[in-house]
Steps between C-alpha positions, in 0.01 A plus 500: 500500500597864469436768752574869544483687829297824489521640850284272714368308196636214290407471133473157334407374154177322594288363783634153415847624580371651823374156605832346396687763697302426816549125458876539460519728802313238704736220387813708561378646829529856366263779612221575254458856373126556537456805280544365146350641182506340157609701199138530391402636840787747485380594154149556632654738749683651200827555684765688302866508588760776503844546653416471869861561604495829309193613697665391826809709418290796385309511829820448700628799303874473569785359714395143420829337609500694826142397573589137434765528773234627739263219398774251589541652847122476547519122452647471850258311732466806724291664226255210469140622547361464852141573599449369854750698705416709803542876473831494685634201305413666168679816608807300600497308172473830311800657671706184436401517134612864483836404651534218248441741212756747633751216550471415130686825423280546193389840624630787713349812649737693271311360200189688603671825401785393271326223302123554538421276203666206672334583830149528356524164327637334814198615702258403222651153476496418872140631520399206280600276791341677797375856543567516874863423427531758221328769708716436807808502278377824340439670835856420606675587171266725298360715781753490784807451281364733233447777757862475611629485143292788366460727801821425689864583431832318521500475878170311491603282207822398675323414824189320376512361147718196572270405789199535272652262246578229757186569709704572813311833514137413421316820420152646476343812351310722742287727286135404561334604824166401647365847421680564171557280198485667159546846655861450605561872549241490776680243717525584871826333610749770602879532500627792711869588478686532832801719427654427843536127434492514117214251496153480354219416740251278315155498658153359441276778639170308481362157426395618154871567436608142564674344199252249361512203261879517505639191324775312690418693820309234695778241512823560312573867429786661691529843337213714375520771235254721687321794339454793736441875504837667561500787751791737563453763769128439483476556126382215278714415197265239361520123472844337521620143552702376798664166569371381835601176671186320616663171604840409634718247314377228739141567391385675816301822460716813524458753777235769460327294230176306520400242241169316453395238247234580241409131520316287249402651163296387200815491289880488512500306826873438466574872542528608864322836495524693823437826685771725644498778763804719570518637855743791464745262337838669450709433189830659394494799266668279239191278483313758293498388136649825379529497123235769455503666840747505790549653842841631606631425850406858594138444396496678165280342234655476152341371180552546126118525472344797680134396476374238746247374245750470217752331728235252610412428136864425420533277806205278417564491123698171527184332632377488140716186469269326745198583287673364192582175682143459625353569156724255313467232766120533488506406131704188568271390783189550286657299217598222740137469608389492137755233414354278769135575420527461122700177517247359744210614280634299207506183715189530711189354336139560591177397322469396137477149346555206732863395493601816314411788729585851387817677622377801695717733293262434210217677681458868411465595866853371565653668194319826568660523843848361441597634157434873564694458828785341305493788250507770769772326702729465199418859402603629842805274494632670186407840640682429827806372316518835323451675836791301642717606207411864569593457865835339420603756240807697602521878488127560474392850408270689742211438259576125497513494879160671514356260243633202695344628821159552341489179298621290792219643714230417245639166383560378854134564578361337188732198492434413865124529453535280192692245707235493771212469252681242288578273794137516611397392150755217507380387841140480384588333169669219693199435720578319824858438388557874513445491875793269570815678616702234316359627170651843580231722348337570837837570661595736217165676532535544876845649464370726220277694739777720637621611156213742453585709806870473584763718330206734440124446513387439143234771502750754633756399236245544220439857616869581445472399136170683448634817660787503252263454207276782622803724544607430141149589381508824698838592346379426149725194465219257424346462154135384503428172320187476281247214539567175313171528315646474150547124530264231371394193703730284287799704624457463877781245527746721312796636689423861408137486611595361839778754555284793384205392716709468817682828437165675444378370835804654675438832326127496576536419869782755534280779368208387719722491808630850434152635433359346815778636721472850349121502535526407868759771562283756322223407744728606785662168591867508593744307282532212748123464530450516123767232456338277761158531337650406163691190606263273309605636161855569616566133576322396179737730312815331629358152437417595142850643450671185623283275283569710191873501575503125563333425167753722319786312664344162415464586132851647484640182657354292217739652248796343681376145561585195295260403225342200675387720790349778290159345438415386855635820656316719249179319594570565868580867440175538307305323773655729761397810303151365432460412869600852608215632285238241601580549870421872465252491214272749674763774471552434130126495422375783725778735389486397133857374494409222255188432297224278635562256216866474601398455864284203401780360283749526785293263715471250214867517410604439859333158493652422162846588632459249782455227241794630295728492806384158616727298267804674650387509861676193639837597358447860611461364852804276458701805394450672835851509652451308823709179513348177626681496836342839581157441344447167681116523507353148451223621267756650263615146420324163495271594784354149541842337532615778734200433725558125528500355850821567693639742240681810627331797332823699505708244308490509120 
């Protein structure tokens, strides 16, 4: 007999050969692969092939050899999935995993600044194993180490960076307070300079000022990069960052510091989030991270940036790297869920003729949920890859820095929402199997919850992008886009129609937002009140902008892919654009952005695209770059064999 492995399926010439295969397996004592399709059945599913490895490499984007080294490290038994640990045991396992990664010498805190491309792809790769591990690693290196690298000077680098690389100085990042999250400039923690002792006195003046949700604080962190309002002779100089020891090298809590555990969470249980109070904790003058502002021994404040607000903006600018990491990682997690759900959907059979039940992927309800999610996740993946390239570019112009800041805000919001929605779809499409932790989708979805609010609440981030667009309109830098009403129903799947329609929506909502704000101000409302009353259209504006940008990036990516990928990816790009329109069809119809005939055609074409994509779907799932030893989920393989009595779910 002949057979060919297609993900979790095996293809054979005929049902007679299937029976022969099972007989031979029985005689030889070999395990029987339960999910077997004949060539005719494969044909009925109309599966078409393309270069799966090329898709894998395209989604991985770059540094393939380096990532393979990381994948090899992640084969160590310590990284094997575990789902029945206590909270404390999971935290201990996570910290041991972080130490193992650092011991590999494949990454250094220096790479965060000097080789950001390498650093981003390291974090993205380890996130495919476990998100608690990647987040804890990121808190230590990206946030704590990044603060020292970017805000500190040589004296801090010499004292701390080696200890960060070997984890002898576990760190945490003390920005968020119980009373202040997104509004960092409003934090209450104070740092008063004592000229007599040349020390800063760090204090938590109220319970609302306690540092809250601080990763690594509950168990392992020893030094905190603490954000506080700097006071000199009673005058506030704005937010600055101080290195404060919160634990001694033996693990005991440092003097004049109180620490409490945030306890159990709905996600990222391996990260020991904690709360910190400083009780007039004294630190040396040298512990101020002084790249952008310093205090002389005599108590004179010096800074190359006179404005407190501008200085604060420069200080937090490096945090854009965290948004980029979250956005790109969200795409990979969404695609991992889709890889599992689609492969399972091609195996799982329900209803139909006796003895030949129908694979659930053949039902429109399954395609209608999974394929648009696949299109959007690949769309955001390409968009985020471009965002990562922007972030890693050396010698960026001020305009490029601004563009990076705005796009990272909008794309982080939209890609994390896409991840959350996609994983919910995958969970439901797998039925009861989606509930099992071993099948990973539920675990991925749980850990996805935090993405929408950390490193910036998504709704707040969208306002940053919309504000910039409204400012451009006010300055005459925005050219209105006419409606896409010149197109015929037969043209709704054309690239130009989709691009024109989405760009018109941005232009239309932008003008409506501006008009609404101005009308409210003319009625006597202050700017802040008018903005608040317009947040419905303001957030819609940023969402529309990101979707239009993402479609542009998707189509531009197609010009650089190998020939075998062009057809399936063009279908996905078209489906993404069509879905953006159908999901907001009311806007397009009520504001006459497209004709009613085109609106009707869009709905019809969306269903047709699902059928066009179907022949490529299994290989599209197989092209998602998550290797078997990290995917693991039983339903992504021969789920019946993997559920046999006595079988370890976590062993391939």
